[in-house]
C-alpha positions as CSV (number, residue, x, y, z in Angstrom):
1,M,-58.9,283.6,144.7
2,S,-55.3,283.7,145.9
3,T,-55.0,284.4,149.6
4,S,-51.1,284.0,149.5
5,A,-49.3,286.7,151.3
6,P,-47.4,289.7,149.5
7,P,-44.1,288.3,148.0
8,A,-40.8,288.9,150.0
9,V,-39.2,289.9,146.9
10,R,-41.3,292.6,145.4
11,P,-41.3,293.2,141.4
12,V,-40.7,296.9,140.2
13,F,-40.6,298.7,137.2
14,T,-37.4,300.2,136.3
15,G,-37.8,300.7,132.5
16,L,-40.6,301.7,130.1
17,G,-40.7,302.2,126.4
18,V,-43.7,303.1,124.3
19,L,-44.8,303.9,121.0
20,S,-48.5,304.9,120.1
21,A,-50.6,306.9,118.1
22,F,-49.1,309.9,119.7
23,G,-45.5,309.0,118.5
24,S,-42.5,307.8,120.4
25,G,-42.3,307.8,124.2
26,L,-44.4,308.2,127.2
27,A,-44.5,312.1,127.3
28,P,-46.9,312.7,124.3
29,L,-49.1,309.6,125.4
30,A,-49.3,310.7,129.0
31,A,-50.2,314.2,128.0
32,A,-52.9,313.2,125.6
33,T,-54.5,310.6,128.2
34,V,-54.3,313.3,131.1
35,H,-56.2,315.8,128.7
36,G,-58.5,313.4,127.0
37,R,-57.1,314.2,123.8
38,S,-58.1,311.4,121.4
39,G,-55.5,309.8,118.8
40,V,-58.4,308.5,116.5
41,T,-58.4,309.8,112.8
42,E,-59.6,308.6,109.6
43,V,-57.9,305.6,108.2
44,T,-55.5,306.2,105.3
45,R,-53.1,303.3,105.7
46,F,-55.5,300.9,103.8
47,D,-58.7,301.1,102.0
48,V,-61.8,301.1,104.4
49,S,-64.3,302.5,101.8
50,R,-66.4,299.2,102.2
51,R,-66.2,299.2,106.1
52,G,-68.9,300.7,108.7
53,T,-66.2,302.2,110.6
54,R,-63.4,304.1,108.8
55,R,-61.4,305.4,111.9
56,A,-58.6,304.3,114.2
57,A,-55.7,305.6,116.6
58,L,-53.0,304.9,114.2
59,L,-49.4,306.1,113.8
60,P,-49.0,308.1,110.7
61,D,-46.1,306.1,109.4
62,P,-45.5,303.3,111.4
63,P,-42.4,301.3,111.2
64,P,-42.7,297.3,110.6
65,L,-43.8,295.8,113.8
66,A,-40.4,293.9,114.7
67,R,-38.7,297.3,114.6
68,A,-41.5,299.0,116.5
69,V,-41.0,296.4,119.4
70,L,-37.4,296.4,119.0
71,G,-37.4,300.1,119.5
72,V,-39.4,300.2,122.7
73,I,-37.2,297.1,124.2
74,A,-34.1,299.3,123.8
75,D,-35.7,302.6,125.3
76,A,-37.0,300.4,128.3
77,C,-33.3,299.1,128.7
78,R,-32.0,302.4,128.5
79,Q,-34.2,303.8,130.9
80,A,-33.6,301.0,133.1
81,G,-30.0,301.4,133.3
82,L,-29.3,298.1,131.9
83,P,-25.6,297.0,130.7
84,A,-25.1,296.3,127.2
85,G,-25.4,292.5,128.2
86,P,-28.0,291.9,130.8
87,G,-27.3,288.1,131.1
88,D,-30.0,285.6,130.8
89,T,-32.8,288.2,131.3
90,P,-36.0,286.4,129.7
91,L,-38.3,288.3,127.2
92,L,-41.8,287.5,127.4
93,L,-43.5,288.8,124.2
94,A,-47.2,289.5,123.3
95,L,-48.4,289.4,119.6
96,H,-51.4,288.9,117.5
97,S,-51.7,285.4,116.5
98,D,-51.8,285.4,112.7
99,L,-49.4,284.0,109.7
100,R,-46.8,286.3,110.5
101,T,-46.3,285.8,114.3
102,R,-43.4,283.6,113.7
103,E,-41.7,285.8,111.3
104,V,-42.1,288.7,113.9
105,T,-40.9,286.8,116.7
106,E,-37.9,285.6,114.9
107,A,-36.9,289.3,113.9
108,V,-37.4,290.4,117.3
109,A,-35.1,287.5,118.6
110,K,-32.5,288.4,116.0
111,G,-32.9,292.2,117.0
112,V,-32.5,291.7,120.7
113,A,-29.1,289.7,120.5
114,A,-27.4,293.1,120.0
115,L,-28.7,293.9,123.4
116,G,-27.1,290.8,125.0
117,L,-30.5,288.9,125.4
118,P,-30.8,285.5,124.4
119,G,-33.9,285.6,122.6
120,V,-37.4,285.3,123.0
121,T,-38.2,283.1,126.0
122,R,-42.2,282.9,125.4
123,V,-44.9,284.3,122.9
124,Y,-48.2,285.0,124.3
125,T,-51.1,285.3,121.8
126,G,-54.3,285.3,124.4
127,A,-56.0,288.0,122.9
128,C,-56.6,291.2,124.9
129,V,-55.2,289.8,127.9
130,A,-51.9,288.7,126.3
131,A,-49.7,291.4,127.5
132,A,-51.1,291.3,131.0
133,T,-50.7,287.6,131.4
134,A,-47.1,288.0,130.5
135,V,-46.7,290.8,133.2
136,A,-48.3,288.5,135.7
137,D,-45.9,285.5,134.6
138,A,-43.0,288.0,134.7
139,A,-43.9,289.2,138.2
140,A,-44.2,285.3,139.5
141,L,-40.8,284.7,137.9
142,V,-39.1,287.8,139.9
143,A,-41.0,287.3,142.9
144,S,-39.8,283.6,143.3
145,G,-36.4,284.6,142.8
146,R,-35.8,282.6,139.4
147,H,-34.8,285.8,137.8
148,P,-33.5,289.2,139.1
149,R,-35.2,291.0,136.3
150,V,-37.6,290.2,133.3
151,L,-38.4,292.0,130.1
152,V,-42.1,292.1,128.7
153,A,-42.9,293.6,125.6
154,A,-45.8,293.7,123.3
155,G,-46.9,295.2,119.9
156,H,-49.8,295.4,117.6
157,L,-50.3,297.6,114.3
158,V,-53.8,297.9,113.0
159,E,-53.8,295.8,109.6
160,P,-56.6,295.3,107.1
161,G,-57.5,291.9,107.9
162,V,-58.0,292.6,111.7
163,F,-59.9,295.8,110.9
164,A,-62.2,293.9,108.5
165,A,-62.8,291.3,110.9
166,F,-63.8,293.5,113.7
167,D,-65.9,295.6,111.3
168,A,-67.9,292.6,110.2
169,G,-68.4,291.4,113.7
170,R,-69.7,294.9,114.7
171,A,-67.5,295.2,117.4
172,L,-66.3,298.6,116.0
173,A,-68.0,301.9,117.2
174,R,-70.2,302.9,114.3
175,D,-69.6,306.6,114.9
176,G,-65.8,306.1,114.9
177,E,-65.4,307.2,118.8
178,L,-64.6,305.1,121.6
179,R,-67.1,306.0,124.6
180,P,-66.4,303.9,127.8
181,F,-69.2,303.6,129.9
182,S,-71.2,306.6,128.2
183,A,-74.8,306.6,126.8
184,G,-74.6,306.2,123.3
185,R,-71.5,304.0,123.2
186,T,-71.5,301.5,120.2
187,G,-68.2,299.9,120.3
188,T,-64.4,299.9,120.2
189,V,-61.8,301.6,118.1
190,L,-58.5,299.8,117.0
191,G,-55.0,301.6,117.7
192,D,-51.4,301.2,117.2
193,A,-49.0,300.4,120.0
194,A,-45.7,298.8,120.9
195,A,-44.5,298.8,124.5
196,A,-42.1,297.2,126.7
197,V,-41.4,297.1,130.4
198,V,-38.3,296.0,132.6
199,I,-39.8,294.1,135.8
200,E,-37.0,293.8,138.3
201,A,-36.7,292.7,142.0
202,D,-36.5,295.6,144.3
203,T,-33.5,294.2,145.9
204,A,-31.7,293.7,142.5
205,A,-32.5,297.4,141.6
206,G,-31.4,298.7,144.8
207,Q,-28.0,297.0,144.4
208,R,-27.2,298.6,141.1
209,G,-28.9,301.8,142.1
210,A,-31.8,301.7,139.5
211,R,-34.8,303.9,140.2
212,S,-37.9,302.5,140.8
213,L,-40.8,303.8,138.7
214,A,-43.6,301.8,140.5
215,R,-44.4,298.5,142.1
216,L,-46.3,295.8,141.0
217,A,-48.2,295.0,144.0
218,G,-50.5,292.3,142.9
219,W,-51.8,290.3,139.9
220,G,-54.7,288.2,139.5
221,R,-56.1,286.0,136.5
222,S,-59.6,284.5,135.8
223,G,-61.6,282.5,133.4
224,D,-65.3,282.6,133.2
225,A,-65.6,280.7,129.9
226,H,-69.2,282.3,129.5
227,H,-69.1,282.8,125.8
228,V,-66.6,283.0,122.9
229,C,-67.1,286.8,122.7
230,R,-69.5,288.1,124.9
231,P,-68.9,288.7,128.6
232,R,-70.5,287.1,131.5
233,P,-73.3,289.6,132.4
234,D,-72.6,289.8,136.0
235,G,-68.8,290.6,135.6
236,E,-67.8,287.6,138.0
237,G,-64.7,286.6,136.3
238,V,-63.2,290.3,136.2
239,A,-64.5,290.6,140.0
240,R,-62.5,287.3,140.8
241,A,-59.3,288.4,139.1
242,A,-59.5,292.1,140.7
243,R,-60.1,290.3,144.2
244,S,-57.1,288.1,143.5
245,A,-54.6,290.9,142.9
246,L,-55.6,292.9,146.1
247,A,-55.5,289.4,148.0
248,R,-51.9,288.8,146.7
249,A,-51.0,292.3,147.4
250,G,-52.3,292.6,151.0
251,V,-54.5,295.5,150.0
252,A,-58.0,296.5,151.0
253,P,-60.2,297.6,148.2
254,A,-60.5,300.8,150.1
255,E,-56.9,301.6,149.5
256,V,-57.3,301.6,145.7
257,G,-57.4,305.2,144.4
258,Y,-58.0,304.8,140.6
259,V,-58.9,302.3,138.2
260,N,-57.9,302.2,134.7
261,A,-60.8,299.9,133.4
262,N,-60.9,297.6,130.2
263,G,-63.8,300.0,129.0
264,T,-63.8,299.0,125.4
265,G,-67.1,301.0,124.7
266,S,-69.0,297.9,124.0
267,P,-72.6,298.2,125.5
268,T,-72.5,294.7,127.1
269,S,-68.9,294.6,128.4
270,D,-68.9,298.0,130.0
271,L,-71.9,297.1,131.9
272,A,-70.5,293.7,133.2
273,E,-67.3,295.6,134.1
274,T,-69.4,298.0,136.1
275,R,-70.8,295.2,138.0
276,A,-67.6,293.6,138.6
277,L,-66.3,296.9,139.9
278,R,-69.4,297.1,142.4
279,E,-69.0,293.7,143.5
280,V,-65.2,294.1,144.6
281,F,-65.4,297.9,146.0
282,G,-69.3,298.0,147.1
283,D,-70.2,301.6,148.2
284,A,-66.6,302.8,147.9
285,L,-67.1,302.6,144.2
286,D,-69.2,306.0,144.3
287,E,-66.1,307.8,145.1
288,L,-63.3,305.9,143.3
289,P,-62.1,307.3,140.1
290,V,-62.6,305.3,137.2
291,S,-61.5,305.7,133.4
292,S,-60.7,303.8,130.3
293,S,-57.3,305.0,128.7
294,K,-58.8,303.1,125.7
295,S,-60.8,306.1,124.9
296,V,-57.9,308.3,124.1
297,H,-55.2,305.7,122.7
298,G,-57.6,303.2,121.3
299,H,-57.6,299.5,121.4
300,A,-54.3,297.7,120.7
301,L,-55.7,294.1,121.3
302,E,-52.7,291.9,122.3
303,A,-50.6,295.1,123.3
304,S,-53.5,296.9,125.1
305,A,-52.8,295.9,128.4
306,L,-49.2,296.9,128.4
307,L,-49.9,300.1,127.0
308,E,-52.6,300.8,129.5
309,L,-50.3,299.7,132.3
310,I,-47.7,302.2,131.2
311,V,-50.5,305.0,131.2
312,T,-51.3,303.9,134.6
313,I,-47.8,303.8,136.0
314,A,-47.5,307.5,134.4
315,A,-50.5,308.5,136.4
316,L,-49.1,307.5,139.5
317,G,-45.9,309.3,138.9
318,S,-47.6,312.6,137.7
319,E,-50.5,312.3,140.0
320,R,-52.7,313.2,137.3
321,L,-55.5,310.9,136.3
322,P,-56.4,309.9,132.5
323,V,-59.5,311.2,131.1
324,N,-62.6,309.1,130.0
325,A,-63.1,310.7,126.7
326,G,-65.9,310.4,124.2
327,W,-68.6,311.2,126.9
328,L,-72.0,311.9,125.6
329,G,-73.7,311.6,129.0
330,P,-74.8,309.0,131.6
331,D,-76.1,305.7,131.2
332,P,-78.4,305.1,134.4
333,E,-76.9,301.5,134.4
334,I,-73.4,302.3,134.9
335,G,-73.1,305.1,137.8
336,L,-69.4,305.1,138.0
337,N,-67.5,308.2,139.2
338,L,-65.9,308.7,135.9
339,V,-62.9,311.0,135.2
340,L,-64.4,313.3,132.5
341,E,-62.6,316.5,132.8
342,G,-58.6,316.9,132.9
343,P,-56.0,317.7,134.0
344,H,-57.7,315.9,137.1
345,E,-55.3,315.7,140.1
346,G,-55.2,312.8,142.2
347,R,-52.6,311.0,144.5
348,P,-53.8,307.4,144.5
349,R,-51.4,304.9,146.4
350,Y,-52.5,302.1,144.5
351,A,-54.1,301.8,140.8
352,L,-55.8,299.0,139.3
353,S,-55.5,298.1,135.8
354,L,-58.3,295.6,134.3
355,N,-58.5,293.7,131.0
356,S,-60.5,291.3,129.4
357,A,-60.6,289.2,126.3
358,F,-62.8,286.9,124.2
359,G,-63.3,283.5,125.7
360,G,-64.0,284.9,129.1
361,A,-60.1,285.7,130.0
362,N,-59.8,288.5,132.6
363,T,-56.7,290.1,134.3
364,A,-55.9,292.5,137.0
365,L,-52.8,294.4,137.6
366,L,-52.5,296.4,140.8
367,V,-49.8,298.9,140.7
368,A,-48.4,301.0,143.6
369,A,-46.7,304.2,143.7
370,A,-42.9,304.4,143.7
């Protein structure tokens, strides 16, 4: 676990862009998460007649993936007040690894040239922690002084092949509902998303009069390599990532006021994550509000961590916490203080966003209110 002091240069968020099953922009997504209104519907985009699950959180008429990513990048830059030519700002891009990854990357690189960006600096395909890994790298680049600002973007639109693979692997919820930490949970539900954030040095933002939306106080990563797809049962890897984020920020566990959990609705991974949270927060977990915003917007795979980070930033700004939707009843092995009804008012100074991926990769992003 990192024991380094908080960085002298503090990374802040100055721009956000998001596209979800609720449409373009943060407002409809934030309203849905605060009220626990699920975006999951019947899949009509492609044939699912032979699938065990036939539901996902989808845009009704999605643009091509590269265009979706370019749209949220433009929105994030606009909100950040960046000039037409933001110089050598790196762009870190998280995408699903498939035969189209290079094509999408090249299309994004060509498109951002119009914004004055040099192209795509790095592509992250590390499964469901891809975007969070990119955010951690961006924060390190900013905190070290190597760049005054970094753009992070991610995108995933549900396609027949990925849907079929998750269905065949019995990872999707049999009843078509994502029910994190609930009794009767049977798996996850996929979702569409494109998201982008501008991460900037607080000094650079201040010099140009940009408003800070939130601060990235700490970040942590771990790999437990327990199994190719099953989580380590005791949640040790998740706990290590969370402790690292807290230590980097110099923040005590008791100072955290909300956790946006990974919470995929898997019987095993939700239990492992609960054990990790108990290890990190101890008895304080009994009063700590927890929810998984995936229950509303679905699981966007490589884009999920960035989507959930944006939801977490919105929660800090609005002082209303996302609801853990899909609840059927308590699981006696879980025992979390779940946010089950909304709007749920809360004024956390710090919020933790957690993500895990196949192969035992785990990330934790600690966000501080502006």
